[in-house]
C-alpha positions in Angstrom: -116.5 -14.6 40.1 -118.4 -11.8 38.4 -121.7 -10.9 39.8 -123.0 -9.1 36.7 -126.7 -9.6 36.3 -128.0 -11.9 33.6 -130.6 -9.4 32.5 -130.9 -5.7 32.4 -132.2 -5.9 36.0 -130.0 -7.4 38.6 -132.9 -9.4 39.9 -133.3 -11.6 36.9 -135.2 -11.8 33.6 -138.6 -11.1 35.0 -137.6 -8.4 37.5 -139.0 -5.5 35.6 -142.5 -6.7 35.9 -142.6 -7.7 39.5 -141.4 -6.3 42.8 -138.9 -8.3 45.0 -140.9 -7.5 48.1 -144.0 -9.3 49.3 -145.9 -8.4 52.5 -145.6 -10.9 55.4 -149.0 -11.2 57.0 -149.1 -13.3 60.1 -152.1 -15.6 59.5 -153.8 -15.2 62.8 -157.1 -15.3 61.1 -156.4 -18.8 60.0 -154.7 -20.0 63.2 -155.9 -18.0 66.2 -153.7 -18.5 69.2 -152.4 -22.1 68.8 -150.2 -23.2 71.6 -147.0 -25.2 71.1 -147.3 -28.8 72.4 -144.8 -29.9 75.0 -141.7 -31.9 74.2 -142.2 -35.6 74.7 -140.3 -37.4 77.5 -137.3 -39.6 76.6 -139.5 -42.7 77.1 -142.1 -41.4 74.7 -139.5 -40.4 72.2 -137.8 -43.8 72.3 -141.2 -45.5 71.9 -142.2 -43.5 68.9 -142.0 -45.5 65.6 -139.0 -44.6 63.5 -139.1 -44.0 59.8 -136.3 -45.4 57.7 -134.9 -43.3 54.9 -136.0 -44.8 51.6 -133.1 -44.6 49.1 -134.9 -45.0 45.7 -134.0 -48.2 43.9 -132.0 -47.5 40.7 -134.7 -48.7 38.4 -133.5 -46.4 35.6 -130.1 -48.1 35.4 -128.3 -51.4 36.0 -125.7 -49.4 38.0 -126.1 -49.6 41.7 -126.1 -46.4 43.8 -122.7 -45.3 45.1 -121.8 -46.3 48.6 -121.7 -43.4 51.2 -118.7 -41.2 50.7 -116.7 -39.2 53.3 -118.6 -36.0 54.3 -117.9 -32.9 52.3 -115.2 -30.6 53.8 -116.7 -28.1 56.3 -115.3 -25.2 54.3 -116.8 -26.4 51.0 -120.1 -25.1 49.6 -121.8 -28.4 50.6 -120.3 -28.2 54.1 -121.3 -24.5 54.6 -124.7 -25.1 53.2 -125.5 -28.0 55.6 -124.1 -26.0 58.5 -126.5 -23.1 57.7 -129.7 -25.2 57.6 -130.7 -24.3 61.2 -129.5 -20.7 61.1 -131.3 -17.6 59.8 -134.6 -19.4 59.8 -137.5 -17.0 59.2 -141.1 -17.4 60.4 -144.3 -15.7 59.5 -146.5 -17.1 62.2 -144.8 -17.2 65.7 -146.5 -20.5 66.5 -144.0 -22.3 64.2 -140.9 -20.6 65.5 -140.4 -22.9 68.5 -140.9 -26.2 66.8 -138.0 -28.6 67.1 -139.5 -32.1 67.1 -142.0 -34.2 65.3 -144.3 -34.3 68.4 -144.4 -30.5 68.5 -145.0 -30.1 64.8 -147.8 -32.7 64.4 -149.3 -31.6 67.8 -149.6 -28.1 66.4 -151.3 -29.3 63.2 -153.7 -31.5 65.3 -154.6 -28.5 67.4 -155.4 -26.5 64.3 -157.5 -29.3 62.9 -159.5 -29.6 66.1 -160.1 -25.8 66.0 -161.4 -26.2 62.5 -158.5 -24.2 61.0 -157.0 -27.1 59.1 -159.0 -29.7 57.0 -158.7 -33.2 58.3 -157.6 -34.6 54.8 -154.8 -32.1 54.7 -153.6 -33.2 58.1 -153.4 -36.8 56.9 -151.5 -35.7 53.7 -149.1 -33.6 55.7 -148.4 -36.5 58.2 -147.5 -38.7 55.2 -145.3 -35.9 53.7 -143.6 -35.4 57.1 -142.8 -39.1 57.6 -141.3 -39.4 54.2 -139.2 -36.3 54.6 -138.1 -37.2 58.1 -137.0 -40.7 57.0 -135.0 -39.2 54.1 -133.3 -36.6 56.3 -132.6 -38.7 59.4 -131.5 -41.8 57.4 -129.2 -39.8 55.2 -126.3 -39.8 57.7 -125.4 -36.3 56.6 -123.8 -34.0 59.2 -126.5 -32.4 61.3 -129.3 -34.3 59.7 -131.5 -35.3 62.6 -135.1 -35.0 63.8 -134.7 -31.4 64.7 -133.7 -30.4 61.2 -136.6 -32.4 59.7 -139.1 -30.8 62.2 -137.8 -27.2 61.8 -137.7 -27.4 58.0 -141.2 -28.8 57.8 -142.3 -26.1 60.1 -141.1 -23.4 57.7 -142.9 -25.2 54.9 -146.2 -25.3 56.8 -145.7 -21.7 57.9 -145.4 -20.4 54.4 -148.1 -22.7 52.9 -150.7 -21.9 55.6 -149.9 -18.2 55.3 -150.9 -18.4 51.6 -154.1 -20.2 52.6 -155.2 -17.5 55.0 -158.0 -15.2 53.7 -156.6 -12.3 51.7 -153.0 -13.6 51.8 -152.7 -15.6 48.6 -150.0 -14.3 46.3 -151.0 -13.8 42.7 -148.2 -14.5 40.2 -147.8 -12.0 37.4 -146.8 -13.0 33.9 -143.2 -12.2 34.8 -142.3 -12.8 38.5 -139.1 -11.8 40.2 -138.0 -14.0 43.1 -139.0 -12.6 46.5 -136.2 -12.0 48.9 -137.6 -9.4 51.3 -138.9 -9.2 53.9 -139.1 -13.0 53.7 -136.3 -14.8 51.7 -138.2 -17.4 49.7 -135.1 -18.3 47.7 -133.2 -19.4 50.8 -136.3 -21.1 52.1 -136.4 -23.3 49.0 -132.7 -24.0 48.9 -132.7 -25.2 52.5 -135.4 -27.8 51.9 -133.9 -29.1 48.6 -130.4 -29.0 50.0 -131.4 -31.3 52.9 -132.3 -34.0 50.4 -129.2 -33.7 48.2 -126.3 -36.1 48.6 -123.7 -33.7 47.5 -121.0 -36.4 47.8 -122.7 -38.4 45.0 -123.8 -35.4 42.9 -122.2 -34.0 39.8 -122.0 -30.9 37.6 -121.5 -32.2 34.1 -119.4 -30.4 31.5 -118.0 -27.5 33.6 -116.3 -26.0 30.6 -119.7 -25.5 28.9 -121.1 -23.8 32.0 -118.1 -21.5 32.0 -118.9 -20.7 28.4 -122.5 -19.9 29.3 -121.4 -17.5 32.0 -119.1 -15.8 29.6 -121.8 -15.5 27.0 -124.2 -13.9 29.5 -121.6 -11.6 30.8 -121.1 -10.4 27.2 -124.8 -9.5 27.0 -125.8 -12.5 25.0 -128.9 -14.6 25.8 -128.9 -18.3 26.7 -131.8 -20.7 26.5 -131.6 -24.0 28.3 -133.8 -26.7 26.8 -134.1 -29.2 29.6 -135.8 -32.4 30.7 -137.7 -31.9 33.9 -138.1 -34.5 36.7 -139.2 -33.1 40.0 -140.7 -30.0 41.7 -137.3 -29.7 43.3 -135.5 -29.1 39.9 -134.9 -25.3 40.4 -133.3 -26.0 43.8 -131.2 -28.8 42.3 -130.1 -26.5 39.5 -129.1 -23.7 41.9 -127.2 -26.0 44.3 -125.2 -27.6 41.5 -124.1 -24.2 40.2 -123.9 -22.1 43.3 -120.3 -23.0 44.2 -118.8 -22.0 40.8 -121.4 -19.8 39.1 -123.7 -18.3 41.8 -124.9 -15.7 39.3 -126.3 -18.5 37.1 -128.0 -20.2 40.1 -129.7 -17.0 41.2 -130.6 -15.1 38.0 -132.0 -17.9 35.9 -135.6 -17.4 34.8 -137.9 -20.5 34.6 -140.8 -20.9 32.2 -143.4 -22.2 34.7 -146.7 -24.0 34.1 -150.0 -23.9 36.0 -149.1 -26.3 38.8 -146.1 -24.5 40.3 -148.1 -21.3 40.8 -151.4 -22.8 41.9 -150.6 -25.9 44.1 -150.6 -24.7 47.7 -147.4 -26.6 48.5 -145.6 -25.4 45.4 -146.4 -21.8 45.7 -144.0 -20.7 48.4 -141.1 -22.4 46.6 -142.1 -20.8 43.3 -142.2 -17.4 45.0 -138.4 -17.7 45.5 -137.7 -18.2 41.7 -137.7 -15.9 38.7 -140.6 -17.1 36.6 -142.3 -16.5 33.3 -145.8 -18.0 34.0 -147.7 -19.8 31.3 -150.8 -22.0 31.0 -150.0 -25.3 29.2 -152.0 -26.8 26.5 -153.2 -29.6 28.7 -155.0 -27.1 30.9 -156.6 -25.2 28.1 -159.3 -27.8 27.4 -162.4 -28.6 29.4 -162.7 -25.1 30.9 -165.2 -22.3 30.4 -164.6 -20.1 27.4 -164.0 -17.1 29.6 -161.4 -19.0 31.6 -159.7 -20.2 28.5 -159.7 -16.6 27.1 -158.1 -15.3 30.3 -155.4 -18.0 30.2 -154.6 -17.2 26.6 -154.3 -13.5 27.5 -151.9 -14.4 30.3 -149.8 -16.4 27.9 -149.8 -13.4 25.5 -148.6 -11.1 28.2 -145.9 -13.6 29.2 -144.6 -13.8 25.6 -144.4 -10.1 25.5 -142.4 -10.0 28.8 -140.1 -12.8 27.6 -139.4 -11.0 24.3 -138.7 -7.8 26.3 -136.2 -9.6 28.5 -134.4 -11.2 25.5 -134.2 -7.8 23.8 -132.5 -6.4 26.9 -129.9 -9.2 26.6 -128.0 -11.2 29.2 -131.0 -13.3 30.0 -130.8 -17.0 31.0 -134.0 -18.9 30.4 -134.8 -22.5 31.4 -137.7 -24.3 29.7 -138.9 -27.9 29.8 -140.2 -28.5 26.2 -141.9 -31.7 27.3 -144.5 -29.5 29.2 -144.2 -31.7 32.4 -142.1 -34.0 34.4 -140.5 -37.2 33.2 -142.1 -40.5 34.1 -140.6 -44.0 34.3 -141.5 -46.6 31.7 -144.6 -48.5 32.8 -143.0 -51.9 32.2 -139.3 -51.5 32.7 -139.3 -48.7 35.3 -136.6 -47.0 33.4 -136.5 -43.2 33.7 -135.9 -41.4 30.4 -136.4 -37.8 29.3 -139.9 -37.4 28.0 -140.6 -36.4 24.4 -140.6 -32.7 23.6 -143.3 -30.5 22.1 -141.8 -29.2 18.8 -143.9 -26.1 19.2 -142.3 -25.2 22.5 -138.8 -25.6 21.0 -139.7 -23.6 18.0 -141.2 -20.8 20.1 -137.9 -20.5 22.0 -135.9 -20.5 18.8 -138.2 -17.8 17.3 -138.2 -15.5 20.4 -134.4 -15.8 20.7 -133.9 -15.2 17.0 -136.0 -12.0 17.1 -134.0 -10.5 19.9 -131.2 -8.1 19.0 -128.5 -9.7 21.2 -127.1 -13.0 20.0 -128.7 -16.1 21.5 -127.3 -19.5 22.4 -129.5 -22.6 22.8 -128.2 -25.5 24.8 -130.0 -28.9 25.4 -129.6 -29.7 29.1 -129.9 -33.0 31.0 -131.1 -33.2 34.6 -131.1 -36.1 36.9 -133.2 -35.5 40.1 -136.1 -37.9 40.2 -135.1 -39.9 43.3 -135.2 -36.8 45.5 -138.9 -36.1 44.9 -140.4 -38.5 42.2 -143.7 -37.4 40.6 -146.7 -39.6 40.6 -146.4 -42.4 38.1 -149.3 -41.0 36.1 -150.0 -37.3 35.2 -152.6 -35.9 37.6 -154.8 -33.0 36.5 -155.7 -32.0 40.0 -153.3 -30.2 42.4 -152.5 -31.6 45.8 -150.5 -34.7 44.8 -148.7 -36.9 47.4 -145.2 -35.9 48.1 -142.6 -38.7 48.5 -139.0 -37.7 49.2 -135.6 -39.4 49.5 -131.9 -38.5 50.0 -130.0 -38.9 46.7 -127.3 -37.7 44.4 -128.4 -35.4 41.7 -126.9 -33.6 38.7 -127.1 -31.4 35.6 -125.1 -31.4 32.4 -125.0 -29.4 29.2 -125.0 -30.8 25.8 -123.2 -29.0 23.0 -124.7 -25.7 21.9 -127.1 -26.0 19.0 -125.4 -24.7 15.8 -126.6 -21.9 13.6 -127.3 -24.5 10.9 -129.5 -26.5 13.3 -131.4 -23.4 14.3 -131.9 -22.1 10.8 -135.6 -21.6 10.0 -137.2 -22.4 6.7 -138.1 -19.4 4.4 -141.1 -17.4 5.6 -143.0 -18.5 2.5 -142.3 -22.2 3.0 -145.3 -24.5 3.1 -146.7 -25.3 6.6 -145.7 -28.9 6.3 -142.1 -27.8 5.6 -142.1 -25.6 8.7 -143.6 -28.3 10.9 -141.0 -30.8 9.7 -138.2 -28.4 10.5 -139.6 -27.8 14.0 -140.1 -31.5 14.6 -136.5 -32.2 13.5 -135.0 -29.5 15.7 -137.0 -30.8 18.8 -136.3 -34.4 18.2 -132.6 -33.8 17.6 -132.1 -31.7 20.7 -134.2 -34.2 22.8 -132.1 -37.1 21.5 -128.9 -35.3 22.7 -130.5 -34.8 26.2 -131.5 -38.5 26.4 -127.9 -39.6 25.5 -126.4 -37.1 28.0 -128.8 -38.2 30.6 -127.5 -41.8 30.5 -123.9 -40.5 31.0 -125.0 -38.2 33.8 -126.9 -41.0 35.5 -123.9 -43.3 35.4 -121.6 -40.6 36.8 -123.9 -40.0 39.7 -124.5 -43.7 40.5 -120.9 -45.0 39.8 -118.0 -43.3 41.7 -115.5 -44.9 39.4 -117.2 -43.4 36.3 -117.0 -39.8 37.6 -113.5 -40.3 39.0 -112.3 -41.5 35.6 -113.3 -38.2 34.0 -113.1 -35.4 36.7 -112.8 -32.8 34.0 -116.3 -33.9 32.6 -118.0 -34.8 35.9 -117.1 -32.1 38.4 -118.0 -31.7 42.0 -117.2 -28.0 42.7 -119.5 -28.0 45.8 -117.0 -30.4 47.5 -113.9 -28.2 47.0 -112.7 -26.6 50.2 -112.8 -22.8 50.3 -109.5 -21.1 49.6 -107.7 -19.8 52.7 -106.6 -16.7 50.8 
């Protein structure tokens, strides 16, 4: 597999504007010298309440979730990924390095709360997050998925989050952010967490032939824009895990168009630091703010557009954008999950930027199924700090057919505004409709083993293929 970069820089579309290094500062100002709690006795451990993994009910379909499958071969991407979860862990604050149990982890957080270093409400929120995650991991039945894995992964999350909360440590995202790999590998950190929630045996990569075409187009110096539905904060990790076995360059070089929440929410920030991002402020966060704040956000958006156009002009850039402007939500009455409506202006912006670039551009609608892993709140919340609920589940991505030149043709420059608006609306609605249709097929392939087995050339599982012995 070629490792040619997807943009002029080997680090991704936004690499020219941001360094891949970030200082690691041990947050002693925030923590002081917290001591690690002792391990519980066997009697205490057996008396502790257990948390049962909550596999989400398939409210979005009449198809029941697939029964547990045989574990992935040890030499497959999924097998190697699971085997690596507890190796090469990095820590910023040494206090988190020795944690291997729930008692130790929560004991450390309680010490920090008593010392006034951690707000009491945050302790309660983290306990809720931990219990949900522990239940998903321990109840998954995946090889190596026990309490130690849950505790140690949670410790890395707390480590990075609290480091960002320490005075003077907060990372400020530029308009174009390149993933940070040194001295702390935030990409591997995010993939570990998401991978522990992915049921690879029930996951699928849809339309592998189209993904191969994308890889070839990028290798030739063309640009590719993915117009995707968006379901969870874990979507970048899901995307990368689905592609890493067959197209690692796509998994690592993709640039995400990211909104406010993923670069401001304390729990999101460390995960976002491991992704290539073009940072924008969405329309919903432009209203109700001071004029100076609004002006600053608009200026950030302007700089981001300049950076995106520069990356597209360089060629070989893979962009991922959710034209809905947020995550999908289930229908209030039926509970059915469906890709949300798209903003025609967002689709038109991508079409226009891609068309202006010198290299040829290819626009693909893309369906993503990931909501069970980390479903968003039922209603859109303006404030950051939402509750995190997790589950172990199959996931998947699939490409629709590439949009044709005729579909992407713009009205004449002197066309009436209503004509341009109608064209933009038609493009967005047509592309979104394809994603909605592909989403239903993808959903069935994930939930029904017979459906994916009937069309292995359409619903592939490259992450389960044993590594070649050559």
